[in-house]
Every structure is written in C-alpha cells, then in structure tokens.
N, C-alpha and C positions, 0 to 999 in steps of 0.2 A: 744611451749611445749604441751597445752594443745589444740591447733590446732592437731597435729600431735599424741596424744596420744589418742585425742576422736574417730577417726575409729577404734585402735582398740574394744573399748567397744559396738562400733556398731555391727562391726562383729561376737560380744562373744553371744551378742542379735540375729544376725540373726541365728548361728549356733547352740541355743537353741531353736529357735524359730522350726526349721528345726524338732527337737527331737519332739517335742509335735506335730506337724502336720501331721506327719510320725507314730509316737505311734497314735495318734486320730485315723488315717485313719487303723488303724492295717495292719500297710504295712511296718514295718522293714527289713521285710525279702528280699521286694524288692532292699533296697540299696546295693551298693556298699560295704559297711564297715557298720556296726548295725552302728542306728543313737546315741547310748548310747556312745560307744565308740566315736565316732564325736565330739559330746558334749566333752567328756572328755579333748582327744587329741587337739580340736580345740582351745578349753579353754587355754588350758598349752602353746599353742604355742602363743595365744593373748598376754600372760603374759611376754612372752619370748620377743615377739614383742613389747611391752609398756617398759620393761626393757631396749632393746637397743635403742629403743628412747629418755629416759629421759637421759641413759647415752649421749647421742649423743648430747642432747640438752646442758647438763649442763657441759661437757668438754670445750668446745668452750671459758665460761664464763674466763676461767684459763689466756687467752691472748699468751697461748703456742702454735706457727704456729706449731710443732708438733702433740699438742693436738688435735689443729682446723681439720687437716687432717684427725685423725686416728676417728675423733668426725662424719664424713662424712660417712667415710666407714663403721661406723658401724651404722648410719643409714640407710644407702643404704643395709646394710645387713637385717637389721631387716622389710622394705620396701619389699625387695625380694621375704625374707619368706611368705610375706602376700600375696603375689601376687601367690604364687608357692600354699597356701594353700586355696586362694579361687578359683583358678581352679581346686586343685583337689575336692574343695567342691560345683562346680559348675555343673563337672562333676556327681556326685552324687543325686545331685537336678535333675537334667536331665531326671539321670537312671531312679528313682524312679517315675517323671513323668509319663514320657513316659510307663514305667510300668503299671500305675494306668489305664491310659485310652484306655490302650488292656481290661482291666478288663472289668467284665462282673456282676460285682459284687451289687447287686441291695443295698446294705447293703454302700456299697460307691457312688452307681451313682444317686441314687432318697433320696429322702426325708427328702434331708437337706436345710433350714433355707438360709445358706450362703455356697457357692460354693467351694468344697474343692478345684477347679484347679485355683479359682484366689489366694486361699493362699499362692499357691506353686506358681504362678505365680511372686506374691508380690514377696516372698524369692528372687527368681530367678533373678528380674529386680532390686531388693535393695543388691545383688549381684553381679551385674554387674554393678551398676554404684560406687560401692567402690573399684571392679576392676580397674575402669578407671580413679574413685579419686587417687588410689596406684599409675596405671602407669605415673598418671602426675607428683605425691612423684618424681618417680623415677627418671625421667628425669632431675626436678629440681633438687635435689641433684647432680646428676652424672655431672649437668652443671656446678653446685658453685654457690656461691654468686652471680656474675658477670653473670650470664648465662640469654639467656634471660626469662624464666619462672619463676626466682627470681626477677628478675628486672620491671616486666610488673604485681602487680597487681591486676589484671583482672582474672589473672589466677586462685588467691588465691579465689575468689570468686564464679566463673562459677564452677572450677575442684574440688572445696574444700566445701563450703559452699553453693552451690547450692546444691549438691548432695548430702550430709549429711542430711538437709532439706529435702529431694524428701522421703531418707530410712524413715529416723522418722517418714514423713507424711505418707507411705506406713502404718508404723506399728500401727499409732494412728489409722488408719481408720478400716485394717482390723488385730486387736488383735488374736493371734492364740487362745484366753482362747473361743471366740466367737464361732471357729467350733469344738474347744473339745467339749463346752456346746451340740452345737446342736447335734455333735455323740453321745453326755452322753442320751439325751434326746430320740433321737432316737432307742436307744436299750432300754431303760427304755418301749414305747411304742410298740416294739416286743416283747416287756415279759409278758408285760400284754396282750396282742391279744393272746400269746401262751396260758398265766395263761386262759382267757377266754374259750376259745377251750376246755382247760381240762375241 
C-alpha cells in the first residue's frame, strides 16, 4: 500500500515545483494551462489516485473473489489516470521549456547562479521516471498476481524503488527554492542599479 501511494505524493511535489519554477522565471503565460490551475488540478487528481489505490489495496483483505477482481480494476483505473495526467504535464513542461529557450530576455538568461534550464530538465526527467514507473505498475496489475512482473521482485527494485530514489535525489540536489532565491536577488541587484542611476 505504501509503495503504491508514495508515487502520487512525489507527483504532487513535481507539480508544485513546476509552478514555483515557472513563476520565478515569470513564464506563467508560456504554459498551455496556468501553473496555478495546474497545481490545483493535479493535486486533486493525485488525491483521487491515492484514494483509488488505497481502496484497491484494502479491498482484497476481505477475501471475497469479486472484491479482489474489483480492487485490481480500481487500481488500474487510478494508475491509468495518473499516466494520462503525467502525459499532459510533460507536454506542458516541454512547451514552457521550448518557449523559454527561444526567449532572449536577459532577466531569464543571465546573472543566475543556478541555471533555470537545469531545474526544468530535472522536472522533465523526474516526470519521465514517474511515467515509466506508472507504466510498469499498469502492466503488473493488468497481468495479475501470477503475472511475470508481479512474480519477479527485481522489477519492484528497478522500476519502482530505484526510480523513486532518483526523483528524490533530483529534488535534494536541485531544490526550486535556490532558483527562486537567485531570481529574487537578481531582481534586487537590478533595482539597486536603477536606483544608483537615478
């Protein structure tokens, strides 16, 4: 149960991080959907995914064959919803990144200690890892308890544990607060320079 519900919490972290990075760069208008609405919408989706996965893992405890079959369908529905959400989110990330790369604004391109591109690439990589993990989980639950993925523990370590660890590592090294602080200090320096000129 904890292995299943950990991923939606990491996904919520990714969605909130995207909002903070995009707002720090002043690039909210470049997104397909406003980052503010993306965070609200995706966190709501994550709550739904967590509820479906909790329900799907608790129901088999009854021992009822009908409930066990139903629980697998509920978990598959939650994982499929997560895959759809991650697909749209990746498209939004790539859209913002592509448009920012074309931008010539010195405010975004120069004077930052931490590269804004590195933060966006970390977000994209984390989302891709979460996407791969979700695909493996969908295959696992579609095959059932006696399926190839479920009966080989190595898949849990490689496609769940290792991928979730890498996502946490990305955010430990590239915390979005560093970018936000750099953008704020950059703005203060420019403001100070303008005041000196006046």
